[in-house]
C-alpha positions in Angstrom: 39.0 39.6 79.6 36.5 41.1 77.7 34.1 40.9 81.0 37.2 43.1 82.3 37.9 45.7 79.3 34.2 46.2 79.5 33.9 47.3 83.3 37.3 49.5 82.8 35.5 51.4 79.8 32.5 51.6 81.9 34.3 52.8 85.0 36.4 55.3 84.3 36.9 56.6 87.7 40.6 55.8 88.2 41.9 57.6 85.1 39.8 60.6 86.3 40.8 60.4 90.0 44.4 60.5 88.4 43.5 63.8 86.2 42.5 65.7 89.3 45.3 64.7 91.1 47.4 66.2 88.7 45.1 69.4 88.6 45.6 69.9 91.9 49.3 69.3 91.9 49.9 72.4 89.0 47.4 74.4 91.2 49.5 73.9 94.3 52.9 74.2 92.2 53.2 78.2 92.1 52.5 78.0 96.3 55.1 75.7 96.3 57.5 77.8 93.9 56.8 80.5 96.7 58.1 78.5 99.6 61.3 77.2 97.4 61.9 81.0 96.6 61.6 82.5 100.1 63.9 79.4 101.6 66.6 80.7 98.5 66.1 84.3 100.4 66.7 83.4 103.5 69.6 81.3 102.8 71.6 83.9 100.7 70.6 86.4 103.5 71.8 84.6 106.3 74.8 83.5 104.3 75.2 87.2 103.7 75.3 87.9 107.5 77.6 85.5 108.4 80.2 86.6 105.5 79.7 90.3 106.5 80.6 89.1 110.3 83.7 87.3 109.6 85.3 89.4 107.2 84.5 92.4 108.8 88.5 92.6 109.6 89.1 92.7 105.8 85.9 94.9 104.6 85.9 97.5 107.2 88.8 99.1 106.0 88.0 98.5 102.4 84.4 100.1 103.2 86.2 102.9 104.6 89.1 103.4 101.9 86.8 103.3 99.0 84.6 106.5 100.8 88.1 108.2 101.1 88.8 108.2 97.9 85.3 110.0 96.6 87.4 112.5 99.0 90.7 112.3 97.8 89.9 111.1 94.0 89.6 115.1 93.2 93.1 115.8 95.1 95.0 112.8 93.1 93.6 114.0 89.8 95.1 117.3 90.5 98.2 115.8 91.9 98.6 113.7 88.5 98.6 116.5 86.3 101.9 117.5 88.1 103.2 114.7 88.8 103.7 110.5 87.8 101.1 108.2 89.4 103.3 106.6 92.0 104.4 110.0 94.3 101.0 110.7 93.6 100.0 107.5 95.4 102.6 108.2 98.4 102.0 111.7 98.8 98.2 110.8 99.5 98.8 107.5 101.3 101.5 109.4 103.9 99.5 112.7 104.4 96.0 110.2 105.3 98.3 108.4 107.5 100.2 111.2 109.2 97.0 113.2 109.6 95.0 110.5 111.2 98.2 109.3 113.5 98.2 113.2 114.7 94.7 113.4 115.6 95.0 110.1 117.6 98.2 111.2 119.3 96.2 114.2 120.3 93.5 112.6 121.5 95.3 109.8 123.6 97.4 113.1 125.2 93.5 114.8 126.1 92.8 111.5 127.6 96.0 111.1 129.8 95.3 115.0 131.0 91.6 114.7 132.0 92.5 110.9 133.8 95.1 113.4 135.1 92.2 116.1 136.5 90.2 113.0 137.8 90.7 113.7 141.5 89.5 117.5 141.3 86.3 116.1 139.6 86.0 113.4 142.0 86.1 116.3 144.5 83.8 118.9 142.4 81.3 116.3 141.8 81.5 115.4 145.6 80.3 118.9 146.4 77.5 118.9 143.5 76.2 115.7 145.5 76.0 117.1 148.6 74.8 120.6 147.1 71.9 118.4 145.6 71.1 116.8 148.7 70.6 119.9 150.5 68.0 121.0 148.2 66.3 117.8 148.4 66.4 117.6 152.2 63.2 119.2 153.0 60.8 116.8 150.7 63.2 113.6 150.0 64.6 112.1 152.4 65.2 109.2 151.3 67.8 110.9 148.7 70.5 111.4 151.7 73.2 109.5 152.1 73.2 106.7 154.7 75.3 105.8 157.6 78.7 104.6 156.5 79.9 107.6 154.4 83.6 107.3 154.9 83.6 103.8 153.6 81.1 104.2 151.0 83.5 107.4 149.8 86.7 104.6 150.4 84.6 101.7 148.0 83.8 104.6 145.4 87.4 105.9 145.0 88.7 102.4 144.7 86.4 101.8 142.2 87.1 105.7 140.5 90.7 104.4 140.6 90.1 101.1 138.9 87.8 102.9 135.9 90.6 105.3 135.3 93.2 103.0 134.8 90.9 100.8 132.7 90.3 104.1 130.5 93.5 105.0 129.8 94.6 101.5 128.7 91.5 101.5 126.6 92.8 104.6 125.0 96.0 103.3 124.2 94.6 100.5 122.8 92.5 102.4 120.4 95.4 104.6 119.9 97.2 101.3 118.7 94.1 100.3 116.5 93.4 103.2 115.1 97.2 103.9 113.6 97.5 100.0 112.2 94.4 100.6 110.7 95.0 103.4 109.3 97.9 102.1 107.4 95.8 99.5 106.1 93.6 101.7 104.7 96.0 103.7 103.0 97.4 100.9 101.3 93.6 100.2 100.2 93.7 103.5 98.7 97.2 103.5 96.9 95.5 100.4 95.0 91.8 101.6 94.9 93.3 105.2 93.1 95.1 103.1 90.3 92.3 101.4 89.4 89.7 104.2 89.4 90.9 105.7 86.3 90.5 102.1 84.6 87.3 100.8 85.6 85.5 102.5 82.5 87.8 100.8 80.2 87.9 97.6 82.0 83.8 97.1 82.0 83.4 98.2 78.3 86.0 95.5 77.4 84.7 92.8 79.9 80.8 93.0 78.6 78.9 93.5 75.9 78.0 97.4 74.9 74.3 97.5 76.2 75.3 96.0 79.7 78.7 97.7 80.1 76.4 100.7 79.6 74.3 99.6 82.5 76.6 99.1 84.8 78.4 102.3 84.4 75.0 104.3 84.9 75.0 102.3 87.8 78.6 103.0 88.7 77.5 106.8 87.9 74.8 107.2 90.1 76.1 105.8 93.3 79.4 107.9 92.7 77.1 111.3 92.0 75.3 110.2 95.8 78.0 109.3 97.5 80.2 112.2 96.6 77.5 114.5 97.4 77.2 113.2 100.8 80.5 113.1 101.8 80.9 116.6 100.3 78.2 118.3 102.8 78.9 115.9 105.5 82.4 116.9 105.7 81.8 121.2 105.1 78.7 120.5 108.1 80.8 118.9 110.3 83.6 121.2 110.0 80.7 124.3 110.3 79.4 122.2 113.7 83.5 121.2 115.2 85.1 124.3 114.3 83.1 126.6 116.7 82.5 124.0 119.1 86.6 123.5 119.3 87.0 127.1 119.6 84.1 127.6 122.4 85.6 124.5 124.2 88.9 126.5 124.0 87.5 129.9 124.9 85.6 128.2 128.0 88.7 126.8 129.0 87.3 123.0 129.5 89.7 120.4 129.2 90.4 118.8 125.9 89.1 121.7 123.4 90.7 120.3 120.7 89.6 116.2 121.3 85.8 118.0 121.3 86.3 119.3 118.3 87.7 116.2 116.9 84.9 114.0 118.2 82.0 116.4 117.0 83.3 116.2 113.5 83.0 112.4 113.4 79.8 112.3 115.5 78.3 114.9 112.8 78.6 111.2 110.8 76.1 109.2 112.7 72.5 109.8 111.9 71.1 111.4 115.1 72.5 109.9 117.9 76.4 111.2 116.8 75.4 115.0 117.9 73.2 113.8 120.4 76.6 111.8 121.8 79.6 114.5 121.0 77.9 117.3 123.4 77.8 115.5 126.6 81.6 114.9 127.0 82.2 118.8 127.2 79.0 119.6 128.8 79.6 117.0 131.8 83.2 118.7 132.2 81.8 122.3 131.9 80.1 121.7 135.5 82.9 119.7 136.9 85.6 122.4 136.0 83.6 125.4 137.2 82.7 125.9 140.4 80.2 128.4 140.0 77.1 127.4 138.1 76.3 130.1 135.7 79.3 129.3 133.2 78.7 125.9 132.6 74.8 127.0 131.9 76.1 129.6 129.3 78.1 127.7 127.7 75.4 124.4 127.6 73.0 126.8 125.9 75.5 127.7 123.4 76.8 124.7 123.0 73.2 123.2 122.4 72.6 126.5 120.2 75.6 125.3 117.6 74.2 121.9 117.5 70.9 122.7 117.0 71.2 125.6 114.4 73.6 123.0 112.2 71.4 120.2 112.6 68.2 121.7 111.8 69.1 124.4 109.6 72.7 124.6 107.9 72.6 120.8 107.1 69.3 120.2 105.7 69.9 123.2 103.5 73.0 121.9 101.6 71.8 118.0 101.7 68.5 119.2 100.5 66.7 115.3 99.2 70.2 114.9 97.3 70.0 111.2 99.2 66.3 110.8 99.0 66.5 108.2 101.5 63.3 107.9 104.1 64.1 108.6 107.9 63.1 105.2 108.6 65.1 103.0 106.4 68.0 105.4 107.9 67.3 104.5 111.1 67.2 100.9 110.3 70.4 101.0 108.6 72.0 102.5 111.4 70.5 99.7 113.9 71.8 96.6 111.0 75.3 98.1 110.6 76.2 99.2 113.9 74.7 95.8 115.3 77.1 93.9 112.9 80.2 96.6 112.6 79.9 98.6 115.7 80.6 102.3 115.6 82.4 101.8 112.0 78.9 100.6 110.9 77.3 103.5 111.8 79.8 105.5 110.3 78.8 103.8 107.0 75.7 103.0 107.8 74.2 105.7 105.2 76.5 105.5 102.4 76.0 101.5 102.5 72.3 102.1 102.3 72.3 105.0 99.3 74.4 102.2 97.1 71.8 99.5 98.1 68.6 102.2 97.0 70.8 102.7 93.8 71.5 98.8 92.8 67.2 98.1 93.3 66.0 101.4 91.3 68.4 100.0 88.3 66.7 96.5 88.8 63.4 96.7 87.4 62.3 93.8 89.7 63.5 95.4 92.1 62.9 99.1 91.6 59.3 99.1 94.0 61.4 98.5 96.7 63.5 101.5 96.1 60.7 103.2 96.1 59.7 102.3 99.3 62.7 103.2 100.3 62.6 106.8 99.3 61.0 110.1 100.8 58.9 110.7 98.2 55.8 111.0 98.3 
């Protein structure tokens, strides 16, 4: 036994090996913690994306109602000085619902009128196509229509009739969907307007003084940024939508009021909205005139209105109020459009602004907010 103890004392190899293994494990601990943190982040992101997609029918009208409350809150405060809360809620909700229904009904009426004029547009399209083929006959013979022109024309006519029927059914379905969702948004607005005035007192009663102050600072920053953004976008959208509607009406384009409405809401979609909103009236202009110079003049005026508003008026009104990088705006636009479609594109900028403000008020995430900003 003494010999074994003496040999163990003389050979401390196992003890040193255990200490080295422990030191190596301590050195690897940060990497393990990093992997675990990354796994937690991925789980949170995946869960958030799943919930955002599954809860779209609830969150979409709720977020729209929140944004509309920023617009209607000043009117609500003025009404509260003259009447009680319930009539103020009902007046705003009824006015909003009636306005949405009126716009949807007007757009549906114009869609039906455009569908009724579809044979005229098809004839005009055939004339433009034949004229184009005559111009390109000498140097592009492959563009000429092959034999069997009558059969192809019959097939195209049947396809256009089917597309026309689908177009009208889609418009009717959209009208019903917008009507139902506007009622849901109106109910959300009633409770949101009622809770807006009580929010500071509830936060002060629920948290400590320092914590409540921090929460209210974040809320005030969000309120100020979203209010400025919506005010600027509404004014800029009106400045471009009213001239576009009057221009369409002056040139006799079918659905002039609808194209004004489309231009107004399209201006809320960053970058892509103004481009999309000018395509339908431009196409109708070339289909409704026999001569070429009226649609060309109409196109130049329409593009000039959109160009002046997008490049001069709106940037002068907005300045750097949002302080968002254009790349971040595009990423947010792609992300929210992938989740919620067209409504997500409308909500992309406000939601990105809210996300950036929350990151700014947290010390650990403040560098990410600086990366999202447009400042040098």
